[in-house]
Structure formats: C-alpha cells, structure tokens
C-alpha positions in Angstrom: -5.5 62.0 109.9 -5.7 65.3 108.0 -5.4 66.2 104.4 -4.4 69.5 102.8 -2.6 71.0 105.8 -2.5 74.8 105.8 1.2 75.0 106.6 4.1 75.6 104.2 5.2 72.9 101.9 8.9 72.4 101.3 10.4 71.2 98.1 13.2 68.8 97.8 15.5 71.6 97.1 14.8 73.1 100.4 13.3 76.3 99.0 10.1 77.6 100.4 7.1 77.6 98.1 3.8 79.5 98.4 1.2 77.5 100.3 -1.4 75.7 98.1 -5.0 75.1 99.3 -6.2 71.6 98.5 -9.8 70.6 98.8 -10.5 69.4 102.3 -13.7 67.5 102.7 -13.7 68.6 106.3 -13.6 72.2 105.1 -15.6 72.5 101.9 -15.3 76.2 101.6 -11.5 76.2 101.4 -11.0 78.6 104.2 -8.4 77.8 106.8 -9.6 77.6 110.3 -8.4 80.4 112.6 -6.1 79.5 115.4 -6.6 81.5 118.5 -2.8 81.5 118.9 -2.3 83.2 115.5 -1.6 80.1 113.5 -3.8 77.9 111.3 -5.9 75.4 113.3 -6.1 71.7 112.6 -9.7 71.4 113.8 -12.4 71.1 111.0 -15.5 73.5 110.9 -18.1 71.0 112.1 -21.0 73.4 111.5 -20.1 73.8 107.8 -19.6 70.1 107.4 -23.1 69.5 108.9 -24.7 72.0 106.5 -23.0 70.4 103.5 -24.0 66.9 104.5 -27.6 68.0 104.9 -27.6 69.7 101.5 -26.2 66.5 99.9 -28.8 64.4 101.7 -31.7 66.6 100.5 -30.3 66.6 96.9 -30.0 62.8 97.0 -33.6 62.3 98.4 -35.1 64.6 95.7 -33.2 62.8 93.0 -34.4 59.4 94.3 -38.0 60.6 94.5 -38.0 62.1 91.0 -36.2 59.1 89.5 -38.8 56.8 91.2 -41.7 58.7 89.8 -40.2 58.7 86.3 -39.5 55.0 86.6 -43.1 54.3 87.8 -44.5 56.3 84.9 -42.3 54.5 82.4 -43.2 51.1 83.8 -46.9 52.0 83.7 -46.7 53.1 80.1 -44.9 49.9 79.2 -47.5 47.8 80.9 -50.4 49.7 79.3 -48.8 49.4 75.9 -48.3 45.7 76.5 -52.0 45.2 77.4 -53.2 47.1 74.4 -50.8 45.3 72.2 -51.9 41.9 73.7 -55.6 42.8 73.3 -55.1 43.8 69.7 -53.2 40.7 69.0 -55.9 38.5 70.6 -58.6 40.3 68.6 -56.6 39.8 65.4 -56.1 36.1 66.2 -59.8 35.6 66.8 -60.7 37.4 63.6 -58.1 35.4 61.7 -56.2 38.5 60.6 -52.9 40.3 61.5 -52.4 43.0 64.0 -52.7 46.3 62.1 -53.9 48.6 64.9 -57.5 48.4 63.7 -60.2 45.9 64.4 -61.1 43.8 61.3 -64.6 44.1 59.7 -67.0 41.3 60.6 -67.3 38.6 57.9 -70.2 38.8 55.5 -72.3 35.8 56.5 -74.9 36.3 53.8 -72.6 35.1 51.1 -71.3 32.1 53.1 -74.7 30.7 54.3 -75.8 27.5 52.7 -79.1 27.1 54.6 -82.2 27.2 52.4 -84.5 30.2 52.9 -88.1 29.7 53.7 -90.4 30.1 50.7 -93.9 31.4 50.7 -96.6 30.9 48.1 -97.6 34.0 46.3 -101.1 32.6 46.0 -103.4 33.5 48.9 -105.2 30.6 50.4 -108.9 30.3 49.6 -111.3 31.4 52.3 -113.3 28.8 54.1 -116.7 28.1 52.4 -119.6 30.1 53.6 -122.2 27.8 55.1 -125.1 29.9 53.9 -124.0 29.5 50.3 -124.9 25.8 50.5 -128.4 26.5 51.6 -129.1 29.5 49.4 -129.3 27.6 46.1 -130.6 24.2 45.0 -127.4 23.9 42.9 -125.2 23.6 46.0 -127.7 22.3 48.5 -127.3 18.6 47.7 -127.2 16.9 51.1 -129.9 14.4 51.8 -133.0 15.9 53.5 -136.0 14.3 55.2 -138.2 14.7 58.3 -135.8 12.7 60.4 -132.7 14.8 59.6 -134.6 18.1 59.8 -136.6 17.2 62.9 -134.5 14.5 64.7 -135.4 12.6 67.9 -138.6 12.3 69.8 -138.2 15.4 72.0 -137.3 19.0 71.5 -135.6 20.9 74.4 -135.1 24.7 74.4 -133.7 26.0 77.7 -135.7 24.4 80.5 -138.7 23.8 78.2 -139.3 20.4 76.7 -141.6 19.5 73.8 -142.8 16.1 72.5 -142.7 15.5 68.8 -145.9 14.3 67.3 -146.7 13.6 63.6 -144.5 14.5 60.7 -145.1 14.9 57.0 -143.3 15.4 53.7 -144.9 16.4 50.4 -144.1 18.0 47.0 -147.7 19.3 46.8 -147.0 22.5 48.6 -150.5 24.0 48.2 -152.1 20.9 49.8 -150.6 21.7 53.2 -151.4 25.4 53.2 -154.5 27.3 54.3 -156.0 30.5 53.0 -153.9 32.3 50.4 -150.6 30.6 51.4 -151.1 27.7 48.9 -151.4 30.1 46.0 -148.2 32.0 47.1 -146.2 28.8 47.4 -147.3 27.6 44.0 -146.6 30.9 42.3 -143.0 30.9 43.6 -142.3 27.4 42.5 -142.3 25.7 45.9 -140.6 22.3 45.6 -141.4 20.6 48.8 -142.9 21.1 52.3 -141.8 19.2 55.4 -143.9 19.4 58.5 -143.7 18.4 62.2 -145.9 19.0 65.3 -144.6 19.6 68.9 -146.7 19.8 72.0 -146.3 21.1 75.6 -148.8 21.8 78.3 -151.8 21.6 76.0 -150.3 23.8 73.4 -149.5 22.4 69.9 -147.2 23.9 67.3 -147.0 22.8 63.7 -143.9 24.0 61.7 -143.8 23.7 57.9 -140.5 24.2 55.9 -140.9 25.0 52.2 -138.0 24.6 49.8 -137.5 26.9 46.8 -134.9 27.1 44.0 -133.1 30.2 45.3 -133.0 32.4 48.4 -134.7 35.2 46.4 -137.8 33.1 45.7 -138.0 32.0 49.4 -137.9 35.6 50.5 -140.5 36.6 48.0 -142.9 33.9 49.2 -142.6 35.0 52.8 -143.2 38.6 51.8 -146.3 37.6 49.8 -147.6 35.1 52.3 -151.2 35.1 53.5 -153.1 32.5 55.5 -151.0 29.8 57.2 -149.5 26.4 57.2 -152.1 23.7 57.9 -151.8 22.3 61.4 -150.8 18.6 61.5 -152.5 16.5 64.1 -151.8 12.8 64.8 -149.5 10.7 66.9 -151.5 11.6 70.1 -152.1 15.2 69.1 -155.8 16.1 68.5 -156.9 18.6 65.9 -156.2 22.2 66.7 -156.7 25.6 65.1 -159.9 24.4 63.5 -163.5 25.4 63.8 -163.3 28.8 65.5 -160.4 29.2 68.0 -157.8 31.8 67.2 -154.3 30.6 66.5 -151.0 32.4 66.0 -149.2 32.1 62.7 -145.6 33.2 61.8 -143.5 33.2 58.6 -139.8 33.6 58.1 -137.0 32.5 55.8 -133.2 31.6 55.7 -131.4 30.8 52.6 -133.8 29.0 50.2 -135.9 27.8 53.1 -139.2 29.5 54.2 -140.6 28.2 57.5 -144.1 28.8 58.8 -145.7 28.0 62.2 -149.2 27.6 63.5 -149.7 27.6 67.3 -152.9 26.9 69.2 -154.4 25.0 72.1 -155.5 21.4 71.8 -158.7 22.5 73.5 -161.2 25.1 72.1 -159.2 28.0 73.4 -157.9 31.0 71.5 -154.4 32.4 71.6 -154.5 36.1 72.8 -151.8 38.7 72.5 -150.8 38.4 76.2 -150.6 34.7 76.1 -146.9 34.3 76.9 -147.0 30.4 77.0 -148.4 30.1 73.5 -146.1 32.8 72.1 -143.1 31.1 73.8 -144.0 27.7 72.4 -144.3 29.0 68.8 -141.0 30.9 69.1 -139.1 27.9 70.5 -140.2 25.7 67.6 -139.4 28.4 65.0 -135.9 29.0 66.6 -135.2 25.3 66.6 -136.1 25.0 62.9 -133.9 28.0 62.1 -130.9 26.3 63.9 -131.5 23.1 62.0 -131.3 24.9 58.7 -128.1 26.6 59.7 -126.6 23.3 60.8 -127.4 21.9 57.4 -125.4 24.6 55.7 -122.5 24.2 58.2 -122.3 20.4 57.6 -122.1 20.9 53.8 -119.5 23.6 54.1 -117.3 21.5 56.4 -117.6 18.6 54.0 -116.5 20.8 51.1 -113.5 22.2 53.0 -112.1 18.7 53.7 -113.0 17.2 50.3 -110.2 16.5 47.8 -109.5 19.1 45.1 -112.0 18.9 42.3 -114.7 17.3 44.5 -115.6 20.2 46.7 -118.9 20.8 45.0 -120.0 17.1 45.1 -122.2 15.7 47.8 
C-alpha cells in the first residue's frame, strides 16, 4: 500500500490538475524516486528511511536521558527538602515550639529550678588546739600530774634497750632535791614542784628530775642559769651513785613550762668518761622518754579541749 503517488490526479470533472506532493513517510525528503524507464518509481528510498529512523531514535534516547536526569534531580531535591523539613519539625516538637526554620533557644533552667543551693558558713572554722599551749602555762596545764602518770609502768624500753624503774619521788621543795647551785636557780625562778624517777640498766643508773614552772619563759631561764645537778635518787634496789668521788654526767633541757635534768653514773665506784657510749646512751634514752611524756601530756589535753562542748574547752 502506498500513499501520495507521484502520478497525476484527476478531478471529477475530468480535467487534468497539476500533481501535488504529499508527505510520504517512506520518502521524507519529498523527492520522487527515479524510474529507470523514465517514469516515477513506486519503490521507497530505503537508505533515506534508515537515516531518518536512526535520527529519530537518537533524538528520543537523548530526550529520555535528559528527562531522566532532570527527574532524578527533582526527586532528590524533594526528598532532601522533606528530610530537612521533617528534622526541623521534630526539633520544633521536642523543643515545644513551632517550625520557623530556626532552632529554638534552650530554656533558662536557672529560673525554673527549685532545688536549694548549698550554703557555706562565712566564718572560718577554728584551728585545732596546739598541744604545746597546754603545757606552756600553768593557766592551761590543768590535767592531773603525778609520778605514775609521768613515769608509768615498771619498765622503760627505748629501741632494743630496756630499763628497770627504781625509786620515784615528788616534792614541792625544789631546792631539797638539787645539788650545787641548781637549788638556788630553781628557787629564784619560782619552781613549783619536782618529780623524780630512777632507771637502771647494766650497772648504770639514771635519775631524771622534772621541775614545773609558771610559764615556759621561767623554765627556759632556769635551764640557762642552771649549775650543779639534780640529786640522784637511790632506793628500790638501786644503790647510791654519783656520790663520794666518781664522775657522773649531768644534762638540762626544757619543753613548755617543764625543765628536766638527768644525772647518770655507775652503781659501782666508776666514773663516766667522754667516750663512754653506754653511759651516754642510757642518759639520753631516759631524757628522750621524759620529753615524749611531756609532749603526750600536751596532746592529751589538746584532744580533750577539741572534743569538749562549747564553753568548756578550757576546763579540765
């Protein structure tokens, strides 16, 4: 079947009209095919038709590709917009506001809190009592004192060295238990009392005498002015020592309102020499023990004052 024949068309009146060229899909260029016999051929130009078909196919493919890309971009934009819108809406819902394109400011919690704030006292706590204060003045040093509390037990141990306690004594006549010029010094500085104890080890005897004064200043002054020594205290199995000629070692020291003196010698007629480490060690051990006992006395009174009810801290 063919359309748009190239032959003459006849009108109903029988007159001959000029031939008209109609669009022939098989001949898109509108040119009549040549008939080798001199007439118009009825066979289509297949090469031209193939070129036209290929052109249309290419155009259609590019249109499809371009349209697909545009469609994909449009869909992606719609999805992204939906995600952003959804996120903004969720944030607005969580914040309790409406979607305005901006994140709401966080609520001011400081004005809504009802929890009480911690309060701190503007008054600084008092420092703990100084133990030395309680043994530096008779006004504060009120704890009971005797030879049993100052020289407790029957044995004294310092390191690996043990000492047996002998006789003890307590007197308010300070000059009576002093030798040489020490009695005068004690009296001049208003000595209140002297407590003594004797310890022995390996034939060496040590008597320590603790003198009490009103203040630390007077105790220090008595030590600085001291001459002579504390009188050795025999008894309770300890024979007389530092008497009748043998040389003894004497020391003097103080802590707080307490001055303490030692007299060290052999229980046999033997003198203490400068290189006698045993005698020196024994005298130092007893003096160190006495010092520690005075310190403990101050610590005990300070601890009692720290735990006492308000208003009774100074009482003993």
